[in-house]
Phi, psi and omega in degrees: 000169183295315178301318180297317180296321180295320178297318180297320180291320178299320178296318179295330183279314187280336180301307179294332180291320178295317179299318179296323179298313183294324185281318189274325188300314180299320182294330179289316182284339180268011178295135183292148180291313181225145176237133181294145179239138178264127182252142172293138182293143176066026182243116176285323178295325178296323178294317178298316179296326177297316179298318179297318179295323178295322178294319178298315179296326181291322179289321182284353181290334180297131187248097172290155179297318174200161175248012175211127182237162182230145175219139184279133180287156175061017180269132181216150180202183180291332180246155174301150184276131174281118180272318182178181181228139176258140179209142178241154179294340182279356181272105179277356181093015182268005177065026176264357180256138181241129181264134180238136181240135177217163179122204185296117174074008180293131179089338181247302179272316182245133179233137181248139172281116188290349179264313185265338183085007179288135179250128180240145173267124186268344185230162172288136183252149179235115182297329181289338175275314178209123187274334182207157182232134178257121182234165180233130179247148180208141177256127180232160176289130186294330184274316185260350185058021176276134180295133177274332178216159175296153179296149181235138184259140177215168186238138171248116180261139178270119184276134188282147166233163182279085181241008179233130179275152177297148180228141173263098186292324185269000183282168354287162187252154174228133182219161181226140177218139180298143175293162179062025179283155179282165180295139179090007178290132181296134178251299179193178178227134178249160182219130175244151179237147178234126183287349180290171184287119180284350184270319185266122174068198181251022184295331182248012178275114188256149175226133185257148178207164179258126176267321178226143178123003176270151007265022187279329186223158177225164181223141175288128187299325186257329181266345179063030176271126181265134181227164176285142180243353182232132182279157171056046173287127188259124179294324181295337177274312177210127187261330188231141180233143181248113186245135177250125182248137177244138172243125184235133180273192187057030177068018180084002181285168180295139182096349178286156178270153185221158174220154184233161173212165181247146177232118177266115184251125180249134176276120176278155188278144168233158183280084179244010180228133178278160174289153183216124178293142180292331178215155184272344183223131178240142178240133177222151174233150184212143175285147185291339181263021180296145181288150179295140181084358181281132178290140180244348180181165180229141173240155185224126173251115183278145179226127181292341178285172181231166175066220181297330182289343180264357182286136181228156174245145183247144178214152172265114186258339180210165174129167182269006179233031182296328179269351181266326185238161174219157180231134179233165182260129173280117185294335182277314185257353183060030175270157171265116184260122179265128182234159178276130183257326179228159181299145177260151179221112181297322182290338181268310181215131188258349180204158179221150177234127182235153173240117183251152182231138174244129183224143177295144180276314182256114182256148176253117184301336183293337186246010180294332181290345181284351178132170181290136179270064180203166179206157182234158177209159180255137181237126176249129183240125180253129179267126180258147183288144177223152178287106185263153178287166179300154180241123177284153181290341179217144179291334177215158178231143176235121180240150179233142181211141176284149185291342179262018181298150183281156177297142180072008175286147184278125179269329183171187184216141172247149181229148178208158179218160177270118183287348181290164180295325181291333176051075179287146175298154184244140172242139183252150176205164179256132174288106187292347173293339177261358178220069185295328182274001178051054180274348184226156175229161178221143176282122185295338184269309186255353176079019178280132182261127181239164182271132181256327179226157179299151179250152177225112182296326181293339177271314180209124182275325183240146173228124181247118180235164179241128178261134181250128176249126185233136176288136181287333182275334180218099185290349177282345178271103186230142174230154180229150178217136178279140178235122178258126181245120179259129180269120181273149186277145166232157184279087181237013179230131178278146177291159180208165179300143180295330179204167177286109183268142173222115185264155179236127183245127180282142178296329181264022180292161182255156177297142181081000180288137179284118181275315184204148173246123182244155178230164183233157177229157179220129181292339178287166182226080181292155183296321183268010179088173182275142171218117185253147174246133181244141177203160176270161176300150182306322181283351181249013182297318180265046179297123184285345188255324187224159175216167182237157180216126180282130179263164183289337181270022176071020176251175184230134177255135176258125183240149175271136181277332182214179177249183175085025174289146183222138178289328179294328181281309177203126185269325186231138175239142177246125184239102177286135182231132179265128179244126180235148176260181183254020182283179180231113353286157181291147178243146182216160175211163182244129177240144182254129179259127179267125181242123179253141178268128186227159172275133185233163175280179182295332180266013172089014180272129182293133181245318182208130173235305177208200181300317181287329180295326177295328184279333186302321180300332181268001173086016180240138177265173180297319179299320179295320179296319180297319180296318180296316180297320179296321178296319180295317180297317179298320178297318179296319180298319179298317179297316181296317179297321180296316180295319181296317179296323178294322182286330180268013179292142184299136177285149178295152182293325181267129181285117180270080181242135180299334183259018180293123185292340181288344177263359181278148177265123180255124184260136175243127186269342183277138182268156176272174182267012179088193183291334183274352181274097181261359183255346185290324183215136181261107182294342181294340180291340178280345182284142176281121182301333181291337181291341180292325181274004179085008180241121181241104178292141178279127181256351180268000174229161182287127181287151179288326183235153176270126181274150173285154179303128181284153174273148180294134179263164181294141182294151178283142181305148182289172176078032179287136178287126183295318181298319178293322180298316182293320180296323178296314180297322179294320179295321178295320180291324182289328185263005179275109181290343181265003182289136179290155181278041179208164178288139181225161181275126175269120184261124178253106182263010182276123182265354182099166183279139174075021179288133181288333183279340185076187181280134176268355183282137177268356184290325183249019179279140180279347180268154179280167180296328183289338181271355185277144175225122186256016181292332183291345179290341180295334182283349184268354178131172184299320184291319177291328177298314179298322178297320177295323179295321180296317179291328178294318179298320179297321179293319179296323178296321179295322179293324178294000000 
């Protein structure tokens, strides 16, 4: 029981302490008060050192009972626990010495009797919380509180008892070991911790054992290594094991504390099982018109293993359809997928027998002796009849026809048959999308292709059409075949000059000089290539000026027979040449060569023939010169139009003249009489008389009609309020719907009643601008004279 164990532990603890007390205490109290010291003669430092040593010896003379005390943890009783007693040599027992304790837990956990020096523990102590306490003791005079000796430090150690059970901090555990492992295979290692003191006693000495999980696994008692204890554990039989591990302190003896944890051990898979087909014979049926690569069936070989160890590959190892069918592995389901590799024909072969094999991909050498990791099965495939489209006798057809073939002549024939047993009749037709010009026809019954329109090889050498074969009993069964028709050449085109040649003959040329080399072309395409014959017209055979010479490269050279040609005598010569081919029958044509006589330099370079000949040395033709000249003329016209438009641009309405009197500032030196002076100026003169009648003509836009000169109206009564006048004008401007959204100049043309000069404004004058004469303004003074000059200048500008 716990009390018995506690008593036993107390006895084990206090026995060595009592022995230590008996041994050490006499030696402490029997320490000599003074010890003689030998000093070196004549040494002052030695004396000083002696005094220091004496002080040291004097301090060490105080004899504490001990400087290290012990207290048992978790010990409690009705009275505080006596930990130890402090005593000094200076204590004669007269109770004049007072003991003081300070440091860790002083006054709370540990209390000292200031008279006797006894130290008591007031609380239960836990070594796992704090293993030792450092305190300081000092003896002082009880009356004066003066220290009798320097303070001395000592330690109280908490002695451990087995009060903590082992714990698996990292538990529960999970481990994996391969199946079929031998005995003693390492699985995992567990670790338990004990908070008790590992140095003192066996409180923290742990021993491990298995409570659950035998006989499959074992554990090392001291290292806690878990190993397999049973051979050949099969994952397919049992995959997971639940093991309980115990850790017990006190070396595993009775009375020790223990803790447990669980270890979940999983057997990992190894390839110890071969694949096995679910059945030995498989039957599949397939239509004969199935598409190539289409799956027709699946076989499955089961494997008790998992993951990579369960993967298998499938092969066809025997059978009469090894080249017709193939088998592949489905990576997701590990099925064997049988597919069609070549076309099937029910009429040729109606069934196939295959032997397929499934074999593991990843083999384990340890288990190869157990037998082959493969299995076989038989697959029977039955081909079912399907309504197939017609089959042409050839996948493509090539026909040849001469370009001069007659209409309705037969070019060739295509044939097709129905592969089905019923053998439906076939009808042929031409896909008109491939014969838009309808140049060919086909007999719907026998497939003979005839010519519908004439052919021309020079226009198109090849014609590609598509023939359609359709079963008469099932129009959905259709087949197509391409037919290429090659048009063969016949000699139906005469040769001609490759280009329009024009030769130039120098006036200083020599006899036999080559004037020009010409070539010919022929649209026909003879098998042996072109060969041309050149000749002059019969009436030009004895031409006195020129002759011809056939070259080896099928070209013709034109030569001059004499020298001394002159432009004044004859500028242009025409030389007709007959060109014939070597076809059957031969074709010929006549081409005329134009020869111009030109002036040349000493080295034979043409310098002048005609207008164009002059231009030729610089590399420009007459057409190029005309184009350049037209561009220059067009550019000049654009420039002239631009300048004309700029000059005819409308002049601004306001005359921008530096001497314009309207921009001058006119200063008035006479002052007004202020706000109370209502007689100095009549504001009513600023009012437009037309505004009184409610009609305000717009002066910032051109009026539609010319007004007759207005008659002077009666003056507005004096004393008009300026504020009222401004508000009226503002109201009129705000309510005018025709007013522009910008500031404008308001023109007041009213001169007042009874003016001898009349109105100076031209806006409402009945006469036109051309009838005005402003010379009479000169008689009115310098300012009116200047005004007349300004209007005269404006009229002259308009005329300009």
